C-alpha positions as a Python dict, from the first residue, in 0.01 Angstrom:
ca = {
    (1, 'M'): (0, 0, 0),
    (2, 'N'): (-298, -215, 104),
    (3, 'L'): (-387, -167, 469),
    (4, 'T'): (-663, -365, 632),
    (5, 'E'): (-907, -146, 818),
    (6, 'Y'): (-1027, -252, 1161),
    (7, 'T'): (-1345, -141, 1332),
    (8, 'T'): (-1438, -178, 1696),
    (9, 'L'): (-1797, -273, 1776),
    (10, 'K'): (-1960, -243, 2117),
    (11, 'I'): (-2245, -489, 2164),
    (12, 'R'): (-2490, -468, 2453),
    (13, 'L'): (-2602, -796, 2611),
    (14, 'F'): (-2929, -869, 2786),
    (15, 'G'): (-3086, -1149, 2990),
    (16, 'I'): (-2916, -1488, 2991),
    (17, 'L'): (-2640, -1360, 2759),
    (18, 'R'): (-2539, -1094, 3011),
    (19, 'E'): (-2537, -1361, 3285),
    (20, 'K'): (-2324, -1600, 3079),
    (21, 'M'): (-2064, -1331, 3004),
    (22, 'D'): (-2092, -1165, 3347),
    (23, 'S'): (-2088, -837, 3157),
    (24, 'D'): (-2328, -590, 2996),
    (25, 'N'): (-2114, -549, 2685),
    (26, 'L'): (-1886, -718, 2437),
    (27, 'I'): (-1614, -519, 2262),
    (28, 'I'): (-1489, -680, 1942),
    (29, 'S'): (-1272, -582, 1647),
    (30, 'I'): (-1361, -674, 1291),
    (31, 'H'): (-1143, -658, 980),
    (32, 'N'): (-1373, -422, 787),
    (33, 'T'): (-1552, -96, 844),
    (34, 'S'): (-1891, -273, 849),
    (35, 'I'): (-2039, -621, 884),
    (36, 'S'): (-2384, -770, 830),
    (37, 'L'): (-2571, -893, 1135),
    (38, 'K'): (-2567, -1243, 987),
    (39, 'E'): (-2187, -1232, 962),
    (40, 'L'): (-2164, -1078, 1309),
    (41, 'R'): (-2370, -1360, 1459),
    (42, 'K'): (-2147, -1623, 1295),
    (43, 'Y'): (-1835, -1441, 1417),
    (44, 'L'): (-1971, -1421, 1773),
    (45, 'E'): (-2067, -1792, 1765),
    (46, 'E'): (-1703, -1875, 1684),
    (47, 'L'): (-1552, -1622, 1924),
    (48, 'Y'): (-1782, -1693, 2222),
    (49, 'P'): (-1919, -2049, 2192),
    (50, 'S'): (-2022, -2038, 2560),
    (51, 'L'): (-2295, -1787, 2471),
    (52, 'G'): (-2480, -2060, 2279),
    (53, 'L'): (-2601, -1820, 2009),
    (54, 'N'): (-2650, -2111, 1771),
    (55, 'E'): (-2889, -2273, 2023),
    (56, 'I'): (-3128, -1985, 2094),
    (57, 'N'): (-3343, -1753, 1886),
    (58, 'I'): (-3186, -1411, 1939),
    (59, 'V'): (-3269, -1083, 1771),
    (60, 'F'): (-3042, -790, 1702),
    (61, 'A'): (-3142, -432, 1769),
    (62, 'V'): (-2949, -158, 1596),
    (63, 'N'): (-3000, 194, 1720),
    (64, 'K'): (-3292, 63, 1930),
    (65, 'V'): (-3479, -93, 1634),
    (66, 'I'): (-3506, -470, 1571),
    (67, 'R'): (-3327, -544, 1243),
    (68, 'N'): (-3296, -836, 1001),
    (69, 'D'): (-2978, -1036, 942),
    (70, 'Y'): (-2888, -852, 624),
    (71, 'M'): (-2840, -507, 773),
    (72, 'N'): (-2480, -386, 791),
    (73, 'V'): (-2356, -232, 1114),
    (74, 'K'): (-2060, -3, 1182),
    (75, 'S'): (-1880, 126, 1488),
    (76, 'S'): (-2113, 424, 1537),
    (77, 'D'): (-2419, 197, 1567),
    (78, 'E'): (-2567, 96, 1901),
    (79, 'I'): (-2590, -284, 1873),
    (80, 'A'): (-2779, -505, 2117),
    (81, 'I'): (-2840, -879, 2129),
    (82, 'I'): (-3175, -969, 2279),
    (83, 'P'): (-3241, -1332, 2378),
    (84, 'P'): (-3589, -1482, 2419),
    (85, 'I'): (-3775, -1325, 2708),
    (86, 'S'): (-4014, -1510, 2935),
    (87, 'G'): (-4206, -1409, 3238),
    (88, 'G'): (-4550, -1374, 3377),
}
């Protein structure tokens, strides 16, 4: 019997992304036990086009460390999306 595994990811939002979603977090389900950050970004672009992730230069932090697009994440990871920050 071939059962598809689902994993729930909690993603913290900051800055303009938090304002656009009117929430600090996104909760999503994926069809596997892990996903690369590159795949996660593409999935989020499709799921939440109003975030405009394809229009801004975001970075992902996993367990409070900035990571590249090729790292895989799983449900136990603390994932954050950090948009460009400006200020003076």
